[in-house]
N, CA, C, O and the ligand as a Tripos MOL2 file, in Angstrom:
@<TRIPOS>MOLECULE
protein
  305   303    77     0     0
PROTEIN
NO_CHARGES

@<TRIPOS>ATOM
      1 N           0.8410   -1.2010    0.0000 N.3       1 MET1
      2 CA          0.0000    0.0000    0.0000 C.3       1 MET1
      3 C           0.8820    1.2600    0.0000 C.2       1 MET1
      4 O           1.7770    1.4080    0.8320 O.2       1 MET1
      5 N           0.6110    2.1510   -0.9410 N.am      2 LYS2
      6 CA          1.3980    3.3820   -1.0280 C.3       2 LYS2
      7 C           0.7930    4.4640   -0.1440 C.2       2 LYS2
      8 O          -0.4170    4.4960    0.0820 O.2       2 LYS2
      9 N           1.6430    5.3380    0.3490 N.am      3 CYS3
     10 CA          1.2020    6.4490    1.1890 C.3       3 CYS3
     11 C           0.3660    7.4420    0.3750 C.2       3 CYS3
     12 O           0.7360    7.8080   -0.7400 O.2       3 CYS3
     13 N          -0.7640    7.8710    0.9470 N.am      4 LEU4
     14 CA         -1.6300    8.8230    0.2560 C.3       4 LEU4
     15 C          -1.0820   10.2420    0.3440 C.2       4 LEU4
     16 O          -1.4540   11.1230   -0.4320 O.2       4 LEU4
     17 N          -0.1980   10.4360    1.2990 N.am      5 SER5
     18 CA          0.2980   11.7870    1.5390 C.3       5 SER5
     19 C           1.4920   12.1340    0.6430 C.2       5 SER5
     20 O           1.4530   13.1230   -0.0890 O.2       5 SER5
     21 N           2.5330   11.3360    0.7000 N.am      6 CYS6
     22 CA          3.7150   11.6450   -0.1140 C.3       6 CYS6
     23 C           3.7340   10.8290   -1.4060 C.2       6 CYS6
     24 O           4.5260   11.0980   -2.3080 O.2       6 CYS6
     25 N           2.8560    9.8370   -1.4830 N.am      7 LYS7
     26 CA          2.6840    9.0210   -2.6870 C.3       7 LYS7
     27 C           3.9100    8.2280   -3.1330 C.2       7 LYS7
     28 O           3.9310    7.6930   -4.2420 O.2       7 LYS7
     29 N           4.9170    8.1510   -2.2910 N.am      8 SER8
     30 CA          6.0770    7.3580   -2.6880 C.3       8 SER8
     31 C           6.4900    6.3560   -1.6120 C.2       8 SER8
     32 O           7.0800    5.3200   -1.9180 O.2       8 SER8
     33 N           6.1790    6.6660   -0.3470 N.am      9 GLY9
     34 CA          6.5520    5.7590    0.7280 C.3       9 GLY9
     35 C           5.6000    4.5830    0.8250 C.2       9 GLY9
     36 O           4.4750    4.6430    0.3280 O.2       9 GLY9
     37 N           6.0460    3.5240    1.4610 N.am     10 ASP10
     38 CA          5.1910    2.3660    1.7050 C.3      10 ASP10
     39 C           4.5800    2.4730    3.0960 C.2      10 ASP10
     40 O           5.2450    2.8840    4.0470 O.2      10 ASP10
     41 N           3.3080    2.0990    3.2060 N.am     11 MET11
     42 CA          2.6370    2.0760    4.4990 C.3      11 MET11
     43 C           2.9210    0.7340    5.1570 C.2      11 MET11
     44 O           2.6810   -0.3200    4.5680 O.2      11 MET11
     45 N           3.4350    0.7800    6.3800 N.am     12 GLU12
     46 CA          3.7390   -0.4560    7.0810 C.3      12 GLU12
     47 C           2.9310   -0.5490    8.3660 C.2      12 GLU12
     48 O           2.6490    0.4590    9.0140 O.2      12 GLU12
     49 N           2.5620   -1.7770    8.7230 N.am     13 ALA13
     50 CA          1.8160   -1.9920    9.9610 C.3      13 ALA13
     51 C           2.6730   -1.5490   11.1380 C.2      13 ALA13
     52 O           3.8510   -1.8950   11.2310 O.2      13 ALA13
     53 N           2.0660   -0.7830   12.0300 N.am     14 SER14
     54 CA          2.8020   -0.2360   13.1560 C.3      14 SER14
     55 C           1.8280    0.0750   14.2910 C.2      14 SER14
     56 O           0.6390   -0.2240   14.1910 O.2      14 SER14
     57 N           2.3230    0.6640   15.3490 N.am     15 VAL15
     58 CA          1.4300    1.1730   16.3920 C.3      15 VAL15
     59 C           1.7960    2.6320   16.6400 C.2      15 VAL15
     60 O           2.9250    3.0590   16.3970 O.2      15 VAL15
     61 N           0.8230    3.3770   17.1260 N.am     16 THR16
     62 CA          1.0720    4.7880   17.3660 C.3      16 THR16
     63 C           0.3660    5.2410   18.6250 C.2      16 THR16
     64 O          -0.4880    4.5340   19.1600 O.2      16 THR16
     65 N           0.7220    6.4100   19.0900 N.am     17 ILE17
     66 CA         -0.0360    7.0250   20.1860 C.3      17 ILE17
     67 C          -1.0360    7.9620   19.5540 C.2      17 ILE17
     68 O          -0.6670    8.9060   18.8550 O.2      17 ILE17
     69 N          -2.3040    7.6970   19.8040 N.am     18 TYR18
     70 CA         -3.3630    8.5220   19.2520 C.3      18 TYR18
     71 C          -3.7980    9.5080   20.3100 C.2      18 TYR18
     72 O          -4.1130    9.1040   21.4290 O.2      18 TYR18
     73 N          -3.8260   10.7790   19.9940 N.am     19 PHE19
     74 CA         -4.3650   11.6930   20.9920 C.3      19 PHE19
     75 C          -5.2650   12.7410   20.3600 C.2      19 PHE19
     76 O          -5.0740   13.1540   19.2160 O.2      19 PHE19
     77 N          -6.2380   13.1490   21.1330 N.am     20 THR20
     78 CA         -7.2020   14.1170   20.6440 C.3      20 THR20
     79 C          -7.6850   14.9570   21.8090 C.2      20 THR20
     80 O          -7.6970   14.4910   22.9490 O.2      20 THR20
     81 N          -8.0780   16.1720   21.5410 N.am     21 ASP21
     82 CA         -8.6480   16.9620   22.6330 C.3      21 ASP21
     83 C         -10.0890   17.3100   22.3280 C.2      21 ASP21
     84 O         -10.4280   17.7660   21.2370 O.2      21 ASP21
     85 N         -10.9200   17.0820   23.3180 N.am     22 LEU22
     86 CA        -12.3320   17.4230   23.2290 C.3      22 LEU22
     87 C         -12.4950   18.7890   23.8840 C.2      22 LEU22
     88 O         -11.5100   19.4790   24.1460 O.2      22 LEU22
     89 N         -13.7210   19.1730   24.1440 N.am     23 LYS23
     90 CA        -13.9880   20.5110   24.6720 C.3      23 LYS23
     91 C         -13.0830   20.8970   25.8400 C.2      23 LYS23
     92 O         -12.4500   21.9530   25.8290 O.2      23 LYS23
     93 N         -13.0350   20.0210   26.8480 N.am     24 ASN24
     94 CA        -12.2190   20.3950   28.0010 C.3      24 ASN24
     95 C         -11.4300   19.2200   28.5610 C.2      24 ASN24
     96 O         -11.0580   19.2200   29.7350 O.2      24 ASN24
     97 N         -11.1780   18.2370   27.7380 N.am     25 CYS25
     98 CA        -10.3470   17.1500   28.1980 C.3      25 CYS25
     99 C          -9.4980   16.5990   27.0590 C.2      25 CYS25
    100 O          -9.7620   16.8620   25.8860 O.2      25 CYS25
    101 N          -8.5040   15.8530   27.4130 N.am     26 MET26
    102 CA         -7.5880   15.3200   26.4330 C.3      26 MET26
    103 C          -7.5390   13.8050   26.5820 C.2      26 MET26
    104 O          -7.5080   13.2780   27.6940 O.2      26 MET26
    105 N          -7.5310   13.1240   25.4630 N.am     27 ILE27
    106 CA         -7.5390   11.6710   25.4970 C.3      27 ILE27
    107 C          -6.3160   11.1350   24.7610 C.2      27 ILE27
    108 O          -6.0100   11.5390   23.6380 O.2      27 ILE27
    109 N          -5.6420   10.2320   25.4190 N.am     28 ILE28
    110 CA         -4.4720    9.6130   24.8150 C.3      28 ILE28
    111 C          -4.6850    8.1040   24.7720 C.2      28 ILE28
    112 O          -4.9900    7.4930   25.7960 O.2      28 ILE28
    113 N          -4.5300    7.5180   23.6300 N.am     29 ILE29
    114 CA         -4.6600    6.0720   23.5120 C.3      29 ILE29
    115 C          -3.3330    5.5110   23.0180 C.2      29 ILE29
    116 O          -2.8740    5.8190   21.9180 O.2      29 ILE29
    117 N          -2.7410    4.6900   23.8510 N.am     30 LYS30
    118 CA         -1.4260    4.1440   23.5170 C.3      30 LYS30
    119 C          -1.5560    2.8280   22.7480 C.2      30 LYS30
    120 O          -2.5370    2.0990   22.8920 O.2      30 LYS30
    121 N          -0.5710    2.5510   21.9520 N.am     31 ASN31
    122 CA         -0.5040    1.2900   21.2030 C.3      31 ASN31
    123 C          -1.6660    1.0710   20.2560 C.2      31 ASN31
    124 O          -2.1170   -0.0620   20.0870 O.2      31 ASN31
    125 N          -2.1560    2.1230   19.6370 N.am     32 ALA32
    126 CA         -3.2200    1.9590   18.6480 C.3      32 ALA32
    127 C          -2.6240    1.4280   17.3490 C.2      32 ALA32
    128 O          -1.6920    2.0170   16.8020 O.2      32 ALA32
    129 N          -3.1650    0.3150   16.8570 N.am     33 PRO33
    130 CA         -2.6270   -0.2450   15.6210 C.3      33 PRO33
    131 C          -2.9070    0.6810   14.4410 C.2      33 PRO33
    132 O          -3.9980    1.2390   14.3270 O.2      33 PRO33
    133 N          -1.9370    0.8380   13.5820 N.am     34 CYS34
    134 CA         -2.1000    1.7470   12.4520 C.3      34 CYS34
    135 C          -1.1630    1.3290   11.3200 C.2      34 CYS34
    136 O          -0.3910    0.3780   11.4460 O.2      34 CYS34
    137 N          -1.2510    2.0500   10.2370 N.am     35 TYR35
    138 CA         -0.2570    1.9300    9.1770 C.3      35 TYR35
    139 C           0.5200    3.2300    9.1450 C.2      35 TYR35
    140 O          -0.0570    4.3170    9.1700 O.2      35 TYR35
    141 N           1.8240    3.1050    9.0890 N.am     36 LYS36
    142 CA          2.6600    4.2960    9.1200 C.3      36 LYS36
    143 C           3.5360    4.3410    7.8780 C.2      36 LYS36
    144 O           4.1130    3.3280    7.4820 O.2      36 LYS36
    145 N           3.6350    5.5060    7.2690 N.am     37 CYS37
    146 CA          4.4810    5.6650    6.0890 C.3      37 CYS37
    147 C           5.9460    5.6630    6.5070 C.2      37 CYS37
    148 O           6.3540    6.4090    7.3970 O.2      37 CYS37
    149 N           6.7210    4.8220    5.8590 N.am     38 GLU38
    150 CA          8.1350    4.7160    6.2250 C.3      38 GLU38
    151 C           8.8950    5.9800    5.8170 C.2      38 GLU38
    152 O           9.9890    6.2460    6.3150 O.2      38 GLU38
    153 N           8.3090    6.7440    4.9180 N.am     39 GLN39
    154 CA          9.0130    7.9180    4.4110 C.3      39 GLN39
    155 C           8.6430    9.2160    5.1250 C.2      39 GLN39
    156 O           9.5190    9.9260    5.6180 O.2      39 GLN39
    157 N           7.3370    9.5280    5.1820 N.am     40 CYS40
    158 CA          6.9470   10.8240    5.7550 C.3      40 CYS40
    159 C           6.2980   10.6940    7.1250 C.2      40 CYS40
    160 O           6.0460   11.6990    7.7890 O.2      40 CYS40
    161 N           6.0200    9.4490    7.5610 N.am     41 GLY41
    162 CA          5.4700    9.2630    8.9020 C.3      41 GLY41
    163 C           3.9650    9.4380    8.9770 C.2      41 GLY41
    164 O           3.3970    9.4100   10.0690 O.2      41 GLY41
    165 N           3.3090    9.6170    7.8430 N.am     42 GLU42
    166 CA          1.8430    9.7140    7.7990 C.3      42 GLU42
    167 C           1.2260    8.4640    8.4280 C.2      42 GLU42
    168 O           1.6550    7.3440    8.1480 O.2      42 GLU42
    169 N           0.2150    8.6620    9.2810 N.am     43 VAL43
    170 CA         -0.4190    7.5430    9.9730 C.3      43 VAL43
    171 C          -1.8470    7.3610    9.4780 C.2      43 VAL43
    172 O          -2.5910    8.3260    9.3020 O.2      43 VAL43
    173 N          -2.2090    6.1120    9.2590 N.am     44 LEU44
    174 CA         -3.5270    5.7880    8.7440 C.3      44 LEU44
    175 C          -4.1430    4.6870    9.6080 C.2      44 LEU44
    176 O          -3.4890    3.6870    9.9040 O.2      44 LEU44
    177 N          -5.3980    4.8740   10.0090 N.am     45 PHE45
    178 CA         -6.0770    3.8380   10.7830 C.3      45 PHE45
    179 C          -7.0180    3.0630    9.8820 C.2      45 PHE45
    180 O          -7.6590    3.6310    8.9980 O.2      45 PHE45
    181 N          -7.0970    1.7660   10.1110 N.am     46 SER46
    182 CA         -8.0630    0.9690    9.3600 C.3      46 SER46
    183 C          -9.4600    1.3220    9.8640 C.2      46 SER46
    184 O          -9.6070    1.8720   10.9560 O.2      46 SER46
    185 N         -10.4830    1.0090    9.0720 N.am     47 ALA47
    186 CA        -11.8560    1.3740    9.4250 C.3      47 ALA47
    187 C         -12.2560    0.7980   10.7780 C.2      47 ALA47
    188 O         -12.9180    1.4710   11.5680 O.2      47 ALA47
    189 N         -11.8580   -0.4420   11.0480 N.am     48 SER48
    190 CA        -12.2740   -1.0740   12.2960 C.3      48 SER48
    191 C         -11.5940   -0.4090   13.4990 C.2      48 SER48
    192 O         -12.2030   -0.2610   14.5590 O.2      48 SER48
    193 N         -10.3370   -0.0110   13.3280 N.am     49 VAL49
    194 CA         -9.6310    0.6680   14.4210 C.3      49 VAL49
    195 C         -10.2170    2.0590   14.6420 C.2      49 VAL49
    196 O         -10.4070    2.4820   15.7820 O.2      49 VAL49
    197 N         -10.5030    2.7670   13.5510 N.am     50 ALA50
    198 CA        -11.0720    4.1150   13.6550 C.3      50 ALA50
    199 C         -12.4110    4.0700   14.3840 C.2      50 ALA50
    200 O         -12.7370    4.9540   15.1760 O.2      50 ALA50
    201 N         -13.1760    3.0190   14.0970 N.am     51 GLU51
    202 CA        -14.4770    2.8410   14.7220 C.3      51 GLU51
    203 C         -14.3230    2.6480   16.2290 C.2      51 GLU51
    204 O         -15.0570    3.2300   17.0270 O.2      51 GLU51
    205 N         -13.3550    1.8190   16.5920 N.am     52 LYS52
    206 CA        -13.1010    1.5340   17.9970 C.3      52 LYS52
    207 C         -12.6160    2.7940   18.7340 C.2      52 LYS52
    208 O         -12.9960    3.0450   19.8770 O.2      52 LYS52
    209 N         -11.7810    3.5690   18.0610 N.am     53 LEU53
    210 CA        -11.2980    4.8120   18.6600 C.3      53 LEU53
    211 C         -12.4680    5.7590   18.9280 C.2      53 LEU53
    212 O         -12.4910    6.4630   19.9370 O.2      53 LEU53
    213 N         -13.4370    5.7680   18.0130 N.am     54 ASP54
    214 CA        -14.6270    6.5960   18.1840 C.3      54 ASP54
    215 C         -15.4010    6.2050   19.4320 C.2      54 ASP54
    216 O         -15.8450    7.0590   20.2000 O.2      54 ASP54
    217 N         -15.5570    4.8900   19.6230 N.am     55 VAL55
    218 CA        -16.2660    4.3810   20.7880 C.3      55 VAL55
    219 C         -15.5350    4.7990   22.0620 C.2      55 VAL55
    220 O         -16.1580    5.1910   23.0490 O.2      55 VAL55
    221 N         -14.2200    4.7110   22.0250 N.am     56 LEU56
    222 CA        -13.4110    5.0790   23.1890 C.3      56 LEU56
    223 C         -13.5410    6.5680   23.5110 C.2      56 LEU56
    224 O         -13.5850    6.9650   24.6750 O.2      56 LEU56
    225 N         -13.6010    7.3780   22.4580 N.am     57 MET57
    226 CA        -13.7800    8.8250   22.6420 C.3      57 MET57
    227 C         -15.0610    9.0990   23.4220 C.2      57 MET57
    228 O         -15.0870    9.8980   24.3580 O.2      57 MET57
    229 N         -16.1360    8.4010   23.0000 N.am     58 ASP58
    230 CA        -17.4230    8.5790   23.6700 C.3      58 ASP58
    231 C         -17.3380    8.1970   25.1310 C.2      58 ASP58
    232 O         -17.8500    8.9000   26.0020 O.2      58 ASP58
    233 N         -16.6840    7.0690   25.3940 N.am     59 LYS59
    234 CA        -16.5450    6.6040   26.7770 C.3      59 LYS59
    235 C         -15.7640    7.6160   27.6010 C.2      59 LYS59
    236 O         -16.1450    7.9470   28.7240 O.2      59 LYS59
    237 N         -14.6810    8.0960   27.0370 N.am     60 ALA60
    238 CA        -13.8210    9.0270   27.7630 C.3      60 ALA60
    239 C         -14.5560   10.3320   28.0500 C.2      60 ALA60
    240 O         -14.3430   10.9630   29.0860 O.2      60 ALA60
    241 N         -15.4280   10.7310   27.1170 N.am     61 GLU61
    242 CA        -16.1770   11.9640   27.2910 C.3      61 GLU61
    243 C         -17.1110   11.8550   28.4880 C.2      61 GLU61
    244 O         -17.3240   12.8240   29.2160 O.2      61 GLU61
    245 N         -17.6670   10.6590   28.6810 N.am     62 ILE62
    246 CA        -18.5640   10.4290   29.8110 C.3      62 ILE62
    247 C         -17.7890   10.4960   31.1240 C.2      62 ILE62
    248 O         -18.2680   11.0380   32.1200 O.2      62 ILE62
    249 N         -16.5740    9.9290   31.1020 N.am     63 LEU63
    250 CA        -15.7320    9.9800   32.2940 C.3      63 LEU63
    251 C         -15.3990   11.4210   32.6460 C.2      63 LEU63
    252 O         -15.3180   11.7900   33.8180 O.2      63 LEU63
    253 N         -15.2060   12.2260   31.6070 N.am     64 ALA64
    254 CA        -14.9970   13.6620   31.7540 C.3      64 ALA64
    255 C         -13.8740   14.0480   32.6990 C.2      64 ALA64
    256 O         -13.9630   15.0480   33.4120 O.2      64 ALA64
    257 N         -12.8300   13.2600   32.6990 N.am     65 SER65
    258 CA        -11.6710   13.7190   33.4530 C.3      65 SER65
    259 C         -10.8150   14.5480   32.5010 C.2      65 SER65
    260 O         -10.9290   14.4230   31.2810 O.2      65 SER65
    261 N          -9.9750   15.3780   33.0560 N.am     66 GLU66
    262 CA         -9.2000   16.2890   32.2220 C.3      66 GLU66
    263 C          -8.2680   15.5650   31.2650 C.2      66 GLU66
    264 O          -8.0520   15.9800   30.1270 O.2      66 GLU66
    265 N          -7.7320   14.4780   31.7660 N.am     67 LEU67
    266 CA         -6.8000   13.7220   30.9470 C.3      67 LEU67
    267 C          -7.0660   12.2290   31.1060 C.2      67 LEU67
    268 O          -7.0220   11.6950   32.2140 O.2      67 LEU67
    269 N          -7.3350   11.5840   30.0220 N.am     68 THR68
    270 CA         -7.5800   10.1550   30.0540 C.3      68 THR68
    271 C          -6.5210    9.4600   29.2150 C.2      68 THR68
    272 O          -6.3250    9.7830   28.0430 O.2      68 THR68
    273 N          -5.8480    8.5090   29.8270 N.am     69 ILE69
    274 CA         -4.8530    7.7430   29.0910 C.3      69 ILE69
    275 C          -5.2690    6.2850   29.0780 C.2      69 ILE69
    276 O          -5.4470    5.6680   30.1280 O.2      69 ILE69
    277 N          -5.4220    5.7460   27.8960 N.am     70 MET70
    278 CA         -5.8700    4.3580   27.7760 C.3      70 MET70
    279 C          -4.8890    3.5560   26.9410 C.2      70 MET70
    280 O          -4.1410    4.0960   26.1250 O.2      70 MET70
    281 N          -4.9140    2.2820   27.1650 N.am     71 GLU71
    282 CA         -4.0610    1.3860   26.3950 C.3      71 GLU71
    283 C          -4.9640    0.6240   25.4370 C.2      71 GLU71
    284 O          -5.8800   -0.0760   25.8690 O.2      71 GLU71
    285 N          -4.7140    0.7560   24.1420 N.am     72 TYR72
    286 CA         -5.6140    0.1420   23.1550 C.3      72 TYR72
    287 C          -5.7770   -1.3650   23.3810 C.2      72 TYR72
    288 O          -6.8880   -1.8910   23.3180 O.2      72 TYR72
    289 N          -4.6950   -2.0320   23.6370 N.am     73 ASP73
    290 CA         -4.7150   -3.4810   23.8210 C.3      73 ASP73
    291 C          -5.6780   -3.9290   24.9110 C.2      73 ASP73
    292 O          -6.3150   -4.9770   24.8040 O.2      73 ASP73
    293 N          -5.7740   -3.1210   25.9560 N.am     74 ARG74
    294 CA         -6.5650   -3.5270   27.1100 C.3      74 ARG74
    295 C          -8.0350   -3.2850   26.9340 C.2      74 ARG74
    296 O          -8.8490   -3.9420   27.5830 O.2      74 ARG74
    297 N          -8.3980   -2.3680   26.0850 N.am     75 ILE75
    298 CA         -9.7930   -1.9630   26.0120 C.3      75 ILE75
    299 C         -10.4500   -2.4480   24.7300 C.2      75 ILE75
    300 O         -11.6770   -2.5100   24.6550 O.2      75 ILE75
    301 N          -9.6810   -2.7840   23.7480 N.am     76 ALA76
    302 CA        -10.2500   -3.1720   22.4480 C.3      76 ALA76
    303 C         -10.8200   -4.5810   22.5100 C.2      76 ALA76
    304 O         -11.3400   -5.0810   21.5130 O.2      76 ALA76
    305 ZN          4.3190    9.1640    3.0500 Zn       77 ZN77
@<TRIPOS>BOND
     1     1     2 1
     2     2     3 1
     3     3     4 2
     4     3     5 am
     5     5     6 1
     6     6     7 1
     7     7     8 2
     8     7     9 am
     9     9    10 1
    10    10    11 1
    11    11    12 2
    12    11    13 am
    13    13    14 1
    14    14    15 1
    15    15    16 2
    16    15    17 am
    17    17    18 1
    18    18    19 1
    19    19    20 2
    20    19    21 am
    21    21    22 1
    22    22    23 1
    23    23    24 2
    24    23    25 am
    25    25    26 1
    26    26    27 1
    27    27    28 2
    28    27    29 am
    29    29    30 1
    30    30    31 1
    31    31    32 2
    32    31    33 am
    33    33    34 1
    34    34    35 1
    35    35    36 2
    36    35    37 am
    37    37    38 1
    38    38    39 1
    39    39    40 2
    40    39    41 am
    41    41    42 1
    42    42    43 1
    43    43    44 2
    44    43    45 am
    45    45    46 1
    46    46    47 1
    47    47    48 2
    48    47    49 am
    49    49    50 1
    50    50    51 1
    51    51    52 2
    52    51    53 am
    53    53    54 1
    54    54    55 1
    55    55    56 2
    56    55    57 am
    57    57    58 1
    58    58    59 1
    59    59    60 2
    60    59    61 am
    61    61    62 1
    62    62    63 1
    63    63    64 2
    64    63    65 am
    65    65    66 1
    66    66    67 1
    67    67    68 2
    68    67    69 am
    69    69    70 1
    70    70    71 1
    71    71    72 2
    72    71    73 am
    73    73    74 1
    74    74    75 1
    75    75    76 2
    76    75    77 am
    77    77    78 1
    78    78    79 1
    79    79    80 2
    80    79    81 am
    81    81    82 1
    82    82    83 1
    83    83    84 2
    84    83    85 am
    85    85    86 1
    86    86    87 1
    87    87    88 2
    88    87    89 am
    89    89    90 1
    90    90    91 1
    91    91    92 2
    92    91    93 am
    93    93    94 1
    94    94    95 1
    95    95    96 2
    96    95    97 am
    97    97    98 1
    98    98    99 1
    99    99   100 2
   100    99   101 am
   101   101   102 1
   102   102   103 1
   103   103   104 2
   104   103   105 am
   105   105   106 1
   106   106   107 1
   107   107   108 2
   108   107   109 am
   109   109   110 1
   110   110   111 1
   111   111   112 2
   112   111   113 am
   113   113   114 1
   114   114   115 1
   115   115   116 2
   116   115   117 am
   117   117   118 1
   118   118   119 1
   119   119   120 2
   120   119   121 am
   121   121   122 1
   122   122   123 1
   123   123   124 2
   124   123   125 am
   125   125   126 1
   126   126   127 1
   127   127   128 2
   128   127   129 am
   129   129   130 1
   130   130   131 1
   131   131   132 2
   132   131   133 am
   133   133   134 1
   134   134   135 1
   135   135   136 2
   136   135   137 am
   137   137   138 1
   138   138   139 1
   139   139   140 2
   140   139   141 am
   141   141   142 1
   142   142   143 1
   143   143   144 2
   144   143   145 am
   145   145   146 1
   146   146   147 1
   147   147   148 2
   148   147   149 am
   149   149   150 1
   150   150   151 1
   151   151   152 2
   152   151   153 am
   153   153   154 1
   154   154   155 1
   155   155   156 2
   156   155   157 am
   157   157   158 1
   158   158   159 1
   159   159   160 2
   160   159   161 am
   161   161   162 1
   162   162   163 1
   163   163   164 2
   164   163   165 am
   165   165   166 1
   166   166   167 1
   167   167   168 2
   168   167   169 am
   169   169   170 1
   170   170   171 1
   171   171   172 2
   172   171   173 am
   173   173   174 1
   174   174   175 1
   175   175   176 2
   176   175   177 am
   177   177   178 1
   178   178   179 1
   179   179   180 2
   180   179   181 am
   181   181   182 1
   182   182   183 1
   183   183   184 2
   184   183   185 am
   185   185   186 1
   186   186   187 1
   187   187   188 2
   188   187   189 am
   189   189   190 1
   190   190   191 1
   191   191   192 2
   192   191   193 am
   193   193   194 1
   194   194   195 1
   195   195   196 2
   196   195   197 am
   197   197   198 1
   198   198   199 1
   199   199   200 2
   200   199   201 am
   201   201   202 1
   202   202   203 1
   203   203   204 2
   204   203   205 am
   205   205   206 1
   206   206   207 1
   207   207   208 2
   208   207   209 am
   209   209   210 1
   210   210   211 1
   211   211   212 2
   212   211   213 am
   213   213   214 1
   214   214   215 1
   215   215   216 2
   216   215   217 am
   217   217   218 1
   218   218   219 1
   219   219   220 2
   220   219   221 am
   221   221   222 1
   222   222   223 1
   223   223   224 2
   224   223   225 am
   225   225   226 1
   226   226   227 1
   227   227   228 2
   228   227   229 am
   229   229   230 1
   230   230   231 1
   231   231   232 2
   232   231   233 am
   233   233   234 1
   234   234   235 1
   235   235   236 2
   236   235   237 am
   237   237   238 1
   238   238   239 1
   239   239   240 2
   240   239   241 am
   241   241   242 1
   242   242   243 1
   243   243   244 2
   244   243   245 am
   245   245   246 1
   246   246   247 1
   247   247   248 2
   248   247   249 am
   249   249   250 1
   250   250   251 1
   251   251   252 2
   252   251   253 am
   253   253   254 1
   254   254   255 1
   255   255   256 2
   256   255   257 am
   257   257   258 1
   258   258   259 1
   259   259   260 2
   260   259   261 am
   261   261   262 1
   262   262   263 1
   263   263   264 2
   264   263   265 am
   265   265   266 1
   266   266   267 1
   267   267   268 2
   268   267   269 am
   269   269   270 1
   270   270   271 1
   271   271   272 2
   272   271   273 am
   273   273   274 1
   274   274   275 1
   275   275   276 2
   276   275   277 am
   277   277   278 1
   278   278   279 1
   279   279   280 2
   280   279   281 am
   281   281   282 1
   282   282   283 1
   283   283   284 2
   284   283   285 am
   285   285   286 1
   286   286   287 1
   287   287   288 2
   288   287   289 am
   289   289   290 1
   290   290   291 1
   291   291   292 2
   292   291   293 am
   293   293   294 1
   294   294   295 1
   295   295   296 2
   296   295   297 am
   297   297   298 1
   298   298   299 1
   299   299   300 2
   300   299   301 am
   301   301   302 1
   302   302   303 1
   303   303   304 2
@<TRIPOS>SUBSTRUCTURE
     1 MET1         2 RESIDUE 1 A MET
     2 LYS2         6 RESIDUE 1 A LYS
     3 CYS3        10 RESIDUE 1 A CYS
     4 LEU4        14 RESIDUE 1 A LEU
     5 SER5        18 RESIDUE 1 A SER
     6 CYS6        22 RESIDUE 1 A CYS
     7 LYS7        26 RESIDUE 1 A LYS
     8 SER8        30 RESIDUE 1 A SER
     9 GLY9        34 RESIDUE 1 A GLY
    10 ASP10       38 RESIDUE 1 A ASP
    11 MET11       42 RESIDUE 1 A MET
    12 GLU12       46 RESIDUE 1 A GLU
    13 ALA13       50 RESIDUE 1 A ALA
    14 SER14       54 RESIDUE 1 A SER
    15 VAL15       58 RESIDUE 1 A VAL
    16 THR16       62 RESIDUE 1 A THR
    17 ILE17       66 RESIDUE 1 A ILE
    18 TYR18       70 RESIDUE 1 A TYR
    19 PHE19       74 RESIDUE 1 A PHE
    20 THR20       78 RESIDUE 1 A THR
    21 ASP21       82 RESIDUE 1 A ASP
    22 LEU22       86 RESIDUE 1 A LEU
    23 LYS23       90 RESIDUE 1 A LYS
    24 ASN24       94 RESIDUE 1 A ASN
    25 CYS25       98 RESIDUE 1 A CYS
    26 MET26      102 RESIDUE 1 A MET
    27 ILE27      106 RESIDUE 1 A ILE
    28 ILE28      110 RESIDUE 1 A ILE
    29 ILE29      114 RESIDUE 1 A ILE
    30 LYS30      118 RESIDUE 1 A LYS
    31 ASN31      122 RESIDUE 1 A ASN
    32 ALA32      126 RESIDUE 1 A ALA
    33 PRO33      130 RESIDUE 1 A PRO
    34 CYS34      134 RESIDUE 1 A CYS
    35 TYR35      138 RESIDUE 1 A TYR
    36 LYS36      142 RESIDUE 1 A LYS
    37 CYS37      146 RESIDUE 1 A CYS
    38 GLU38      150 RESIDUE 1 A GLU
    39 GLN39      154 RESIDUE 1 A GLN
    40 CYS40      158 RESIDUE 1 A CYS
    41 GLY41      162 RESIDUE 1 A GLY
    42 GLU42      166 RESIDUE 1 A GLU
    43 VAL43      170 RESIDUE 1 A VAL
    44 LEU44      174 RESIDUE 1 A LEU
    45 PHE45      178 RESIDUE 1 A PHE
    46 SER46      182 RESIDUE 1 A SER
    47 ALA47      186 RESIDUE 1 A ALA
    48 SER48      190 RESIDUE 1 A SER
    49 VAL49      194 RESIDUE 1 A VAL
    50 ALA50      198 RESIDUE 1 A ALA
    51 GLU51      202 RESIDUE 1 A GLU
    52 LYS52      206 RESIDUE 1 A LYS
    53 LEU53      210 RESIDUE 1 A LEU
    54 ASP54      214 RESIDUE 1 A ASP
    55 VAL55      218 RESIDUE 1 A VAL
    56 LEU56      222 RESIDUE 1 A LEU
    57 MET57      226 RESIDUE 1 A MET
    58 ASP58      230 RESIDUE 1 A ASP
    59 LYS59      234 RESIDUE 1 A LYS
    60 ALA60      238 RESIDUE 1 A ALA
    61 GLU61      242 RESIDUE 1 A GLU
    62 ILE62      246 RESIDUE 1 A ILE
    63 LEU63      250 RESIDUE 1 A LEU
    64 ALA64      254 RESIDUE 1 A ALA
    65 SER65      258 RESIDUE 1 A SER
    66 GLU66      262 RESIDUE 1 A GLU
    67 LEU67      266 RESIDUE 1 A LEU
    68 THR68      270 RESIDUE 1 A THR
    69 ILE69      274 RESIDUE 1 A ILE
    70 MET70      278 RESIDUE 1 A MET
    71 GLU71      282 RESIDUE 1 A GLU
    72 TYR72      286 RESIDUE 1 A TYR
    73 ASP73      290 RESIDUE 1 A ASP
    74 ARG74      294 RESIDUE 1 A ARG
    75 ILE75      298 RESIDUE 1 A ILE
    76 ALA76      302 RESIDUE 1 A ALA
    77 ZN77       305 GROUP 0 **** ****
């Protein structure tokens, strides 16, 4: 699979730290499986992983702590 961003690098299976900030809290998910471009570092999530991350976002929003750090392996 070629990188959509630089169009020359290869996307390789990897893991990344995913983080996002909502209105007043920040969520960090460690060890999220992804594809990473070996050349420019562009990260791509598969549809199933993106879906799971969405579910986690919702859960974290309910917890409403300022900073939530989760491990993908443990919650997926
Ligand atoms: Zn790239």
